[in-house]
Steps between C-alpha positions, in 0.01 A plus 500: 500500500653440845312772674152349469622171644615645827147556653408151389811352663441697813139366510628143458752557783221637726271203419782250578536661848326303770486475864344245746464510876339274765173644624550401867792742553430840643659804334514699835711511696781421254701180570886510474626318194853384518700565176616146448630528141513774246641433147550684169580287208549607138428304186568549134289377215614154391504602138710810575840495309786492745675793340766709667249785511246293686748360745647833575155656546386209730810536711447884523142433620608247745729760662195676640293197599606527864395861496161404353453200727547703809183718421268205444380437856453867579283556189305184577428598867196722444312236307593234751383724776150508348495125515593489863870462502789709611855408367762436762863399450713259711789382303620264766168318507451493132859378425458219756313324218821461291795283584756758407476879531686649202463853619594755246656230271146375416458795267864542393422343158172679433657672213539163319209303638232772513384363827472712813428367856373728782787515742238486781345189374580137414640388169191318395240535228124462586246632244167439349662255246704305760391140493413325835552836683250387762764273647762775485255749691429236761880448557569876518208552758627208715853637503401870562185487722578612842166415647454863622288753320363413161717580201524428133777425266560687170661383182548733199637428156545775232564354155626737232414381149473653153204591288476310168721678246322754269747598233802612704316650792508327842378571850516313826207324670506445868305232668460526870402187700393521862431205742402542863474196743381504861683339801350149408634521141169565345504725197279793586584744223612474148550766227656539167522835310655617174637835386701650211800733482571744215571395147848537367664389160720203456558404866272484803543772754546318835626801690372554854287798380330305212441182715349728769257631253398141418457410868307807574250409211485141637402634853250739342329199323509297828335793689234504230386132490254357749649248743350159446422220757789262554379147578 
């Protein structure tokens, strides 16, 4: 009975995928978008039993979260390019937003926390569900704007969740959130996309390979939906 549900769930994921962009921003030539923050965060179902098997499986999956996180910006780049942005990295500028640069120590506990921070970005979370993010975007732009050529500021968050349990089968859901602001702190692009990994029995497969499948599906859905006007 699980097989007939898969196309339906995939359709729901595609329908939940949306993108918005301001109309007054040209797509050519592309504008540099500084990677300010890139996060991967993992979540488990609240109702999930904290069994030894689940804890071990979660830790095993978290071992590869850095490997997975390092692929996100590269995979997102083609879609962003079509929206008029080219991803650039400048760790010194991005990390000037945080009071302390933890360096490699920022990801030292990823196996326990399930949170990965892009080492070339700041340790901050800005996503479509972030409350009062307008003020945050304004502060970021004020801090980073050099007054030279126009540039944008990019924030990504990948949230790894689990599909509702069906018997004893599980699979990961990846939610990709993208926020881009201009040098004035105005939000000029917002997107969210969902994708699923492969189904496995008992525990969710959160290896790099399976999360990559989910991210690829999310990006396919993102490429397929029309970009709506952002007011």
